[in-house]
C-alpha positions as CSV (number, residue, x, y, z in Angstrom):
1,M,-11.4,1.9,4.1
2,N,-13.0,0.8,0.9
3,Y,-12.0,-2.8,0.1
4,M,-13.5,-2.9,-3.3
5,T,-11.1,-1.0,-5.6
6,S,-11.9,-1.1,-9.3
7,A,-9.3,-1.8,-12.0
8,T,-10.0,1.7,-13.3
9,E,-9.0,3.2,-10.0
10,I,-5.8,1.1,-9.9
11,G,-5.1,2.1,-13.5
12,Q,-5.4,5.7,-12.7
13,R,-2.9,5.5,-9.9
14,I,-0.5,3.6,-12.2
15,R,-0.8,6.3,-14.8
16,S,-0.4,9.1,-12.3
17,C,2.8,7.5,-10.9
18,R,4.2,6.9,-14.3
19,K,3.5,10.5,-15.4
20,S,4.9,11.9,-12.2
21,I,8.3,10.4,-12.9
22,G,8.1,11.4,-16.5
23,L,8.2,7.9,-18.1
24,T,6.2,6.6,-21.1
25,Q,4.2,3.4,-21.2
26,A,7.0,2.0,-23.3
27,E,9.6,2.8,-20.8
28,I,7.6,1.3,-18.0
29,A,6.9,-1.8,-20.0
30,E,10.5,-2.3,-20.7
31,K,11.5,-1.7,-17.1
32,M,8.9,-4.2,-15.9
33,D,9.4,-6.7,-18.7
34,L,5.7,-6.2,-19.9
35,S,4.3,-5.4,-23.3
36,I,3.2,-1.8,-24.0
37,N,-0.3,-3.1,-24.6
38,Y,-0.5,-4.7,-21.2
39,V,0.7,-1.5,-19.5
40,S,-1.9,0.4,-21.5
41,D,-4.6,-2.1,-20.5
42,L,-3.6,-1.9,-16.8
43,E,-3.8,1.9,-16.9
44,N,-7.2,1.9,-18.7
45,G,-8.6,-0.6,-16.2
46,K,-9.1,-3.3,-18.9
47,K,-6.9,-5.9,-17.2
48,N,-6.2,-7.1,-13.8
49,M,-2.6,-8.0,-12.7
50,S,-1.1,-10.9,-10.9
51,I,0.5,-10.6,-7.5
52,L,3.9,-10.8,-9.1
53,T,3.1,-7.9,-11.4
54,M,1.8,-5.9,-8.4
55,A,5.1,-6.6,-6.6
56,S,7.1,-5.5,-9.6
57,L,4.9,-2.3,-9.9
58,C,5.4,-1.5,-6.3
59,K,9.2,-1.8,-6.7
60,C,9.2,0.1,-9.9
61,F,7.4,3.1,-8.4
62,D,8.7,2.7,-4.9
63,K,5.0,2.5,-3.6
64,S,3.2,0.1,-1.4
65,A,0.4,-2.1,-2.7
66,D,-1.8,-0.1,-0.4
67,Y,-1.3,2.9,-2.6
68,F,-2.4,1.1,-5.8
69,L,-5.2,-0.8,-4.1
70,Y,-6.5,1.9,-1.7
71,G,-5.0,5.2,-2.7
72,T,-3.1,5.6,0.5
73,E,0.4,4.9,1.8
74,D,-0.8,5.2,5.4
75,K,-0.4,1.8,6.8
76,N,-2.5,3.1,9.8
77,A,-5.4,4.0,7.6
78,G,-8.6,3.7,9.5
79,I,-6.9,4.0,12.9
80,D,-7.7,7.2,14.8
81,M,-4.3,7.7,16.5
82,E,-5.7,10.7,18.6
83,K,-8.2,8.4,20.2
84,V,-5.5,5.8,20.9
85,I,-3.3,8.4,22.6
86,E,-6.3,9.7,24.6
87,F,-7.3,6.2,25.7
88,V,-3.6,5.3,26.7
89,S,-3.3,8.5,28.7
90,T,-6.2,7.3,30.9
91,L,-4.5,4.0,31.9
92,S,-3.0,3.3,35.3
93,N,0.7,2.5,35.7
94,Q,-0.2,-1.2,36.0
95,Q,-2.3,-1.1,32.9
96,L,0.4,0.7,31.0
97,D,2.9,-2.1,32.1
98,H,0.5,-4.7,30.7
99,L,0.1,-2.8,27.5
100,Q,3.9,-2.4,27.2
101,T,4.3,-6.2,27.7
102,Y,1.7,-6.9,25.0
103,V,3.2,-4.4,22.5
104,N,6.7,-6.0,23.1
105,S,5.2,-9.4,22.4
106,L,3.7,-8.2,19.1
107,I,6.9,-6.6,18.0
108,Q,8.8,-9.9,18.7
109,L,6.1,-11.9,16.9
110,K,6.3,-9.7,13.9
111,S,10.1,-9.8,13.8
112,E,10.0,-13.6,13.8
113,A,7.5,-13.8,11.0
C-alpha cells in the first residue's frame, strides 16, 4: 500500500465522487459549509484539508478516509486472505483453539475501545 498520497490524487477522488452523484462544486461547498474556492482548490490538489474536513467529506460522500487517501475501500488492503485461509487450514485443533481465543480477545478489545 502506498502511504504517500498526493493532494492531486485526493483531489481527483473528491472530484470523481462529486461528479458520480451529479453535484456541482457549489452544492458540495454548501453541503459541507465550505467556500466554492476551497472545494475547487481541494479538487485541484492546491490545498490540504484538516481532519475535520476529511471527516465531513467522508460523511458527505459515504466513503471511508481510506478511499480518499489510498483509493480503496478495502480495509483489508495488503492482506492476502487466501494465504491466511491456507495457513489456518493447516493448524491442529489445539492451535485452532488458541487462535480462536486470540481472535475473541481482539474482538473484545476493539469493542471496548
